[in-house]
C-alpha positions as CSV (number, residue, x, y, z in Angstrom):
1,M,0.0,0.0,0.0
2,N,1.5,3.3,-1.1
3,K,1.0,5.9,1.7
4,V,3.0,8.7,0.2
5,F,1.1,11.7,-1.3
6,K,2.5,14.6,-3.3
7,N,1.1,17.4,-1.1
8,A,-1.6,18.4,1.3
9,D,-4.2,19.0,-1.4
10,D,-3.8,15.4,-2.6
11,A,-3.8,13.9,0.9
12,I,-7.1,15.5,1.9
13,F,-8.9,14.6,-1.4
14,D,-11.8,12.8,0.2
15,I,-12.5,15.1,3.2
16,A,-16.0,16.4,2.6
17,D,-18.6,18.7,4.1
18,N,-19.8,17.7,7.6
19,A,-16.6,15.7,8.4
20,T,-15.3,15.4,11.9
21,I,-11.6,16.1,12.0
22,M,-9.0,16.0,14.8
23,L,-6.1,18.4,14.3
24,G,-2.9,18.0,16.3
25,G,-1.1,20.9,18.0
26,F,-1.1,22.9,21.1
27,G,-1.6,26.6,20.5
28,L,0.4,27.0,17.3
29,N,3.0,24.4,18.4
30,G,3.1,21.5,16.0
31,I,-0.1,22.3,14.0
32,P,-0.5,20.8,10.5
33,E,0.0,24.1,8.7
34,N,-0.1,22.7,5.2
35,S,-3.2,20.6,5.7
36,I,-5.1,23.5,7.3
37,A,-4.3,25.7,4.3
38,A,-5.5,22.9,2.0
39,L,-8.8,22.6,3.8
40,V,-9.3,26.4,3.4
41,R,-8.6,26.1,-0.4
42,K,-11.0,23.1,-0.7
43,K,-13.8,25.3,0.7
44,I,-15.5,22.4,2.5
45,K,-18.0,23.5,5.2
46,D,-19.9,22.4,8.3
47,L,-16.8,20.8,9.8
48,T,-16.6,19.6,13.4
49,C,-13.0,20.2,14.5
50,I,-11.4,18.6,17.6
51,S,-8.4,20.5,18.7
52,N,-7.0,21.9,22.0
53,N,-7.7,25.4,20.8
54,A,-8.4,27.2,17.5
55,G,-5.2,29.0,16.7
56,V,-5.1,32.7,16.3
57,D,-7.2,34.9,14.1
58,D,-4.9,34.8,11.1
59,F,-3.2,31.5,11.4
60,G,-3.9,27.8,12.2
61,L,-7.5,26.9,12.7
62,G,-8.3,30.6,12.8
63,L,-8.1,30.6,9.0
64,L,-11.0,28.1,8.9
65,L,-13.0,30.2,11.3
66,Q,-12.5,33.3,9.2
67,T,-14.0,31.5,6.2
68,K,-16.9,30.0,8.3
69,Q,-16.0,26.5,7.4
70,I,-16.3,25.2,11.0
71,K,-19.7,24.3,12.4
72,K,-18.5,23.0,15.7
73,M,-15.4,23.2,17.8
74,M,-14.5,20.7,20.5
75,S,-11.7,22.2,22.5
76,S,-10.3,23.3,25.8
77,Y,-9.2,26.9,25.3
78,V,-10.5,29.8,23.3
79,G,-8.6,32.7,24.7
80,E,-6.3,33.8,21.9
81,N,-8.8,33.9,19.0
82,A,-11.1,36.9,18.8
83,E,-13.1,35.5,15.9
84,F,-13.6,32.3,17.8
85,E,-15.0,34.3,20.8
86,R,-17.2,36.5,18.5
87,Q,-18.7,33.5,16.7
88,L,-19.3,31.7,20.1
89,L,-21.0,34.7,21.7
90,S,-23.1,35.4,18.6
91,G,-24.3,31.8,18.3
92,E,-22.7,31.3,14.9
93,L,-20.4,28.5,16.2
94,E,-21.3,25.5,18.4
95,V,-18.6,25.0,21.0
96,D,-18.1,22.0,23.3
97,L,-15.6,23.2,25.9
98,I,-13.9,20.1,27.5
99,P,-11.4,20.1,30.4
100,Q,-8.0,19.7,28.9
101,G,-7.2,16.4,30.7
102,T,-10.6,15.0,29.8
103,L,-10.1,15.9,26.1
104,A,-6.7,14.3,26.0
105,T,-8.0,11.1,27.8
106,R,-11.0,10.8,25.5
107,I,-8.7,10.9,22.5
108,E,-6.3,8.4,24.1
109,M,-9.2,6.0,25.0
110,A,-10.4,6.0,21.4
111,G,-6.9,4.9,20.2
112,M,-6.9,2.2,22.9
113,G,-10.3,0.9,22.0
114,I,-11.8,1.8,25.4
115,P,-15.4,3.2,24.9
116,A,-15.7,5.2,28.1
117,F,-14.1,6.1,31.4
118,F,-14.9,7.9,34.7
119,T,-13.3,11.2,35.8
120,P,-13.9,13.6,38.6
121,A,-13.2,16.6,36.3
122,G,-16.3,18.7,35.8
123,Y,-18.4,17.2,38.5
124,G,-20.6,19.9,40.0
125,T,-20.3,22.1,37.0
126,E,-22.3,22.5,33.7
127,I,-20.0,19.9,32.2
128,E,-21.9,17.2,34.1
129,N,-25.2,17.9,32.3
130,G,-26.5,14.8,30.6
131,K,-23.7,12.5,31.8
132,E,-23.8,9.5,34.0
133,I,-22.5,10.1,37.5
134,R,-21.2,7.4,39.8
135,E,-19.6,7.4,43.2
136,F,-16.3,5.6,43.8
137,N,-14.8,5.4,47.2
138,G,-16.8,8.4,48.4
139,K,-16.0,10.6,45.4
140,M,-18.2,11.5,42.5
141,Y,-17.2,10.9,38.9
142,L,-18.6,11.6,35.4
143,M,-18.6,9.1,32.6
144,E,-16.9,10.4,29.5
145,H,-17.0,8.7,26.1
146,A,-14.0,8.1,23.9
147,L,-13.6,10.6,21.1
148,H,-13.3,9.4,17.5
149,A,-12.9,11.3,14.3
150,D,-13.4,10.6,10.6
151,F,-9.9,12.1,10.0
152,S,-6.9,12.8,12.2
153,I,-4.4,15.3,10.8
154,V,-1.0,15.7,12.5
155,K,2.3,17.2,11.8
156,A,5.6,15.4,12.7
157,W,9.2,16.3,12.4
158,K,10.2,13.2,10.5
159,G,8.4,10.3,8.9
160,D,9.1,7.4,6.6
161,E,7.2,6.1,3.6
162,L,5.6,3.5,5.8
163,G,4.1,6.2,8.1
164,N,6.3,5.8,11.1
165,L,6.5,9.2,12.8
166,V,9.0,11.1,15.0
167,F,8.0,14.2,16.8
168,R,10.3,16.8,18.3
169,K,9.9,17.8,22.0
170,T,6.6,19.4,22.8
171,T,5.2,19.0,19.3
172,K,4.1,15.6,20.5
173,N,1.3,17.2,22.5
174,F,-2.1,15.9,21.3
175,S,-0.8,14.6,18.0
176,T,0.5,11.2,19.2
177,S,-2.9,10.3,20.6
178,M,-4.9,11.8,17.7
179,A,-2.9,9.8,15.2
180,K,-4.5,6.7,16.7
181,A,-8.1,8.0,17.1
182,G,-9.1,8.8,13.5
183,N,-10.6,6.4,10.9
184,I,-8.0,7.9,8.5
185,T,-4.8,9.5,9.8
186,I,-3.0,12.0,7.6
187,A,0.5,13.1,8.5
188,E,2.6,15.9,7.2
189,V,6.3,15.9,7.9
190,E,9.2,18.2,7.6
191,E,11.4,15.3,6.5
192,L,10.3,12.2,4.6
193,V,12.7,9.3,4.5
194,K,12.9,5.7,3.2
195,P,11.9,2.8,5.4
196,G,14.6,1.7,7.7
197,E,16.2,5.2,8.1
198,I,14.4,5.8,11.4
199,D,15.6,3.9,14.4
200,P,12.7,1.9,15.8
201,E,13.5,3.3,19.3
202,D,12.8,6.8,18.0
203,V,9.3,6.1,16.6
204,D,6.6,8.0,18.4
205,V,3.7,6.8,16.3
206,A,3.9,3.5,14.4
207,G,3.1,3.5,10.7
208,V,0.2,1.1,11.2
209,Y,-1.9,4.1,12.4
210,V,-1.0,6.3,9.5
211,R,-2.9,6.0,6.2
212,R,-1.3,8.9,4.3
213,I,1.9,10.9,4.6
214,F,3.5,13.8,2.7
215,K,6.4,16.2,2.9
216,G,5.2,19.6,3.9
217,T,6.7,22.9,2.8
218,N,7.2,26.5,3.9
219,Y,6.5,26.1,7.6
220,E,6.2,29.3,9.5
221,K,6.2,27.8,13.0
222,R,4.8,30.9,14.6
223,I,5.0,31.5,18.3
224,E,1.6,32.3,19.6
225,R,2.7,34.6,22.3
226,R,6.3,35.5,22.8
227,T,7.2,36.3,26.4
228,V,10.6,37.4,27.4
229,R,12.0,38.6,30.7
230,I,12.8,42.3,31.1
231,N,16.4,42.8,32.2
232,N,16.8,44.8,35.3
């Protein structure tokens, strides 16, 4: 099975309206820049996007918000995107805010084949609405379901033609779990190598989870908010 695609536009060829998509990254760290740009060009709409946050106004998932291609966001944080906030408050965008640990675990459980789990996070808040509640050892827990997607799109530092992926440092974030939770996983990489060129000990995501891979180009790797110490 040939997993290698020429570019992002070819790799997302069958993503259509109303798809549910997981997109790796934390803030702007490790986001699949090429694939997001391709989704904007394809002009598909009514997407449900699962991501820790929605980028910033002019970059990352913020580009899909600008073009009104996202119907629903499932995420943990909305603070750096003014358009996200505007669409949420105006009722234009459906948003499911999920505690960050719960979001990560729901994705991990999908990759592990575990349908649901119990967590104390969110008990006694609006998050518990409609969820099963049980007591364990005197403490209350909510039942949360595993979170699957039609497509998972991640960006890795290096990959081989079999789909084995290597991430650098904090770019692993949600991506290593998301790669295992989509029906079809698409990976864009900075460096694409031949099978055998990656030491098995360095593999973060095994190729069995990855259906498509391509070498990305022109990465900006923006920093969402640069904070430096003022010298005294």
